[in-house]
N, C-alpha and C positions, 0 to 999 in steps of 0.2 A: 834858051840861052841867048845872050846878046853878043855883040861883036867887040866887046872890050878886050884889049890885048893883055895877056898875063904879064905881070911885071917880071923883068929879068932878075935873076938871082943876084947879080952884082948890085942892082938898084936896091933890092931888099936888104942886102947886107950892109951897104953904105948907110941907108936910112936907119937901120938898127944901131949902127955904130954912133951916128949922130944923136939918136934918141938916148942911147946908153950914156953918152958923154954928158948930155944936158941933164939927164936924170941923176947921174952921179954928182954933178956940181950942186944941184938943188939939195940932194940928200946930205952931202958933206956940210953944206951951209946950215941946213936945218939941224943936223946932228951936233954941229959945233954950238949952235944957239942953245940946244937942249942941255948939253954937257956944261956949258958955261953958266946957264941958268941954275942948274942943280948945284954946282960947286959954289956959285955966288951966294947961295942962301945957307951954306954950311959953315960952322965954326971950326969943325975938326976934320981930319982926313976921312976920306970915304972908306967905310969898312968893306970887306970882301963881298958880303952878300948884297950890299947896296951897289957896289961896282958891277956885279953880275946882273942885277936888275936894270941898271942903267944901260949896260951893253945890250940886254934883251930889248929894252925900249928903243934903242937906236936901230936894231934890226927890224923891229915891228914898224918903226917909222919908215924905213926904206921900203918895206913891202907895201905899206899903205900908200906911200907916194907913187910907187910904180903902178899900183892898181888905179888910183885916181887919175894919174897922167894918161894912161892908155884908155881907160873907159871914157873919160871926159872928152879927149880929142877924137878917138875913133867913133864914139857914140854921137858926138856933136857934129863933126864935119867929115868923118871918114878918114882923117889924116892926122898923124902926129906931126910935130914940126920937122922931124927928119924925113918923113914921107912927103911933106909939102915941098921940101927942098929938092927932092929927087923926082917929083912929079908922079907919085904913085898914091893909090888910095885903097882902103879896105871897103869892099862892097859885098852885098849878098850875092849868091850865085847868079841871080837873075839881073844883077847890075844895080839894084836899088840900094839906098842907104842902109848901112848895117844897123844903126840904132844902138841905144845904150845896153839893152839886154844882150844882144849878140856880142857887143864889145866886152861886156863882163864875162860872158862864157869864153870868148876868145882869149882874154887875158888869163883866166883860170886854166884854160887849156895849155897856154904857154908855160905856166908854172908846172903843169903835169908833164910836159915835155922835158923840162929841166930835171924834174924828179926822176924821170926814166933815163937820165944821162944822155939826152938828145935823141933817143929812139923815136920820139913823137915827131921830130922834125925831119925824119928821113923822107917823108912825102914831098917835102919842098925840093929835094934833090931828084926824086925818082918819078914824080908824076908830071903829066903834061901841063896841068893847071897850077903846078907848084903849090899844092895845098898840104900843109902839115896837119898834125893832130888838132891844133887849136882851130884851124880853119874848118876841118871836118866837123868838129864839135859844134862850132858856131854857125855853120852853113855859109861861110864867107870865102872870099878869095881876094888876092891882092892884084890890082890891075894898074896899067899906065893910064894917066888921064891927060 
C-alpha cells in the first residue's frame, strides 16, 4: 500500500454533486434534442405507445451518458471534472491508474449500490479507506492528489 491519503467524505460528496449537475445538464440537452428530433419528423400527435418508447429512450440515453462519462474520465485520467475540481482521483488500491476495465466495474458497482437503496455505499461511511461496494468490486479507492 502506498501513502496516498484517502479523500475526505465532503470532497467526495461535493465532487459527486458537481458531476451529477454536469451530467444532468448534458442529459437534459441530449434528451431535448432527441424529443425535438422525433417530434419534428411527425405529422400527427404522438400515440401513447410511441410516447412510452420515447420516454424509455430518454432513460436509456441517461444511463448510457452516465456510463460513458464515468468510464471515459476515470479510465482515462482517474478523475471526472468534479473530482478534478476537488483534487481527488480514483486509483487502484496500490496507487496505480485505475484503467478502463476497473472504471467500468466501478460504474456498474455504483448502479448496484443504487439498486440496493444505498446499502452498497455504507462502506464509504464506515471504513477507514472510505471504500463502498463499487470500490470493493473494482479494487479501487478515492484519494487526494
